[in-house]
N, C-alpha and C positions, 0 to 999 in steps of 0.2 A: 202266595206262594212261595217258596221252599227257598233259604239263597240258594244262588248255585254251586258257593265254593262248601265244602266240609260237612256233607249231607247223607249220612248212610242208612239205610233202613234197616232197625234191628229187630227181628222177629221173637219173642219171648214167648213162655208158657210150659208146663206140664210137660211130659212125655207125651206124643201122639196125638197131640191139638193140631197137628197140620205145619208146624215150621218149614219143614222142607219142602212139602209138597207146595204149599201157596208160595212157598222160596222160587220154587222151578218155575211159577207161572208165572209171579211178576218179573223173573228174569226176562223171560220172553217178551212179554209186555213194554218192560221197561229199555231192553238193550242195556241192563246192568249187568256186570258180574256177579258170581253169588258166593257167599264163601262159608262152609258150612264148620263153625268152631271145631265140632265133635269130629267131622272127618280129616282137617289139617290136624287136630292131634293124635288121632288113630293112623294120621299116614307117616306124622314123624316119629311116632315109636314105634310104630311099626308090629303091633299088636293094639287086640281090641280093647276098649273101655272097661269091660268085665277084667279081663286078663291083667290092664295095668292097675284095676283096682285091688285086684288079689293080689298082686304080687308089691305094690309099691304104697297102695292103701286111698282113701279119699283125698285127704292134703295135698298129694303128690298129684293128682290127676285134676285138682283144683287149681292147683300153682300155673301149672301148664295151660289151664284153660283163661288164667287172667294174664298172661303171656302171650298167648294166640289175640285175645281180646285187643290187647293194645296194639299189638303188629296192625290187626285189622283195622282197626279206628284211623289210626293214619292216614288210611286210603280215604277215595270221595266216589258216590253215588255206586254204593254197594249194598247190592241187597244181602243182610246176615241172618243166617239162621244158627239160634244160640244152642247150646245143650241146655236142659229144663232147670240145673241148680246156677246158672250161671247169676242169679241176681243173688244170692249169698252171700256173696263179698259186696262189702260199699262201694269199693273201687270200681268194679264190673260195673255196678249201678251209677255211678258219676260217669263213668267214659261214656256208658249209651248215651245218655240225657244230651250230654256236652258237645257229641259230635254225630247226633244225626237223631231222627225220630224213631219210636219205639212203638210198635205194636204187639199187643200182648192176645195172642190167642188161647180163646178158652173152649173148654168141651167138659161134660157133664163127668162124673166120675165112675158111671155106668157106659159111657160110649167112650171113653179113655182104656178102660179095663178092655172092652170089646176090640178095639184096635190092637191094644197091645197084643191080647191071644191072637189076633191074625195075623202080626208081622213077625214072619220068618227070623228077622232080625234082632228081634227084643233080646234073645239070650246072653248075645255077645256086646250091644249095643247099649242093654239097658238092665246093669246088674243092680239086684235089690238093695233099696236105699234103706229098710228098716228091719228085716228079718222079720215082718209079719206076712198074713196073707195079702192076696195082690190090692185087694178091693180095699183093704183097712189100711193098706199101705199108699194107697193113692190121696183116700182119705183124710191121714195122718200128715202126709208130705203136701198137698194143698192147702190145709187149715196153715200150715207152718208159713208157704209160700204165698200163699196170696196178697197178704198186706204188702209182699217185697216187688210184685207184680204189678199190682196197681200205684206203688208209689212211683213207679218210672213210667208207666204207659200212657202215652200222647194219645190213644186209640187202643180200646177193648173190644174184640169181636168173637161172636160165639161161632165155633166152626161145626157144632153138633150134625146139623140137617141142611147144610149150605153148599151150594155150588163152590167149587174153586172160584170160578169166574167174578160172581158177586163179592167173594172174600175181596178179590183180586181190585175190584171194581171201588169198593168202598171205601179201600188203602188210598189208591189214589185220589180219589175226590175229596174223602174228608182231609187229608194231611198234603192237598193240594200241589199233589207230585205232578207233573209232566210227562207225560208216556212215550216221549221220543217219537211222537206221530207215528205211532203204530197201532193199528184200528185192531179191536177187537172182532173174534170169530163172528158175534152174532151181532155187529152195527159195523 
C-alpha cells in the first residue's frame, strides 16, 4: 500500500488520451478532489490557453504551469490531470515523482487525432504545437515527449479501446490505492 501521507495521483500523457475523463472517474471512486492544471491556469488568467499562448508565448504558459504544479503538489490525496507538455520541464517531472504516483495514459496517433477532431474544445484548449498538419504534429510531439513520459511513469495504460472503469480498476489495483470503501457499479 502507498503511504497515507503526501500522495497525489498524477495523470500524464498527450492531448486527448483521457486524463480529464479518467480523472473524473477516479474522483468518484476514490473520493479525492480533482485538479486539472490547465483549467486552473485558464481560470486564473481569464483566457483560453490558445489566447494566452498567442498573446504571451509558450514560455509564459509553461511558467504558469510549473507554478500551478508546485502549489498543487503541496496538497495530498488529489487526482491531478496535467497538460500534455507538463513533462517538458525537468522540475515538473521531479515534483510529480516525489509527491505522488504518475500514471501515463497513452493512445495511438490515429485515436488521438480522432478524439481531437471530435472535441469542440480543441481549438481553445489545444493550440497548435508545430504548425504542421494534425497527424504530423501528433507524431512529432509524441516522439519528443514519449521518453519523458516513460521516465516518470509508475504505470502506463493504453486508453484506445478500454472502458474508463477498467482503466480506473487497473490504476487502483496496480498502484495499491485504497478506494475509500466505494463500490464499483459492476461489483
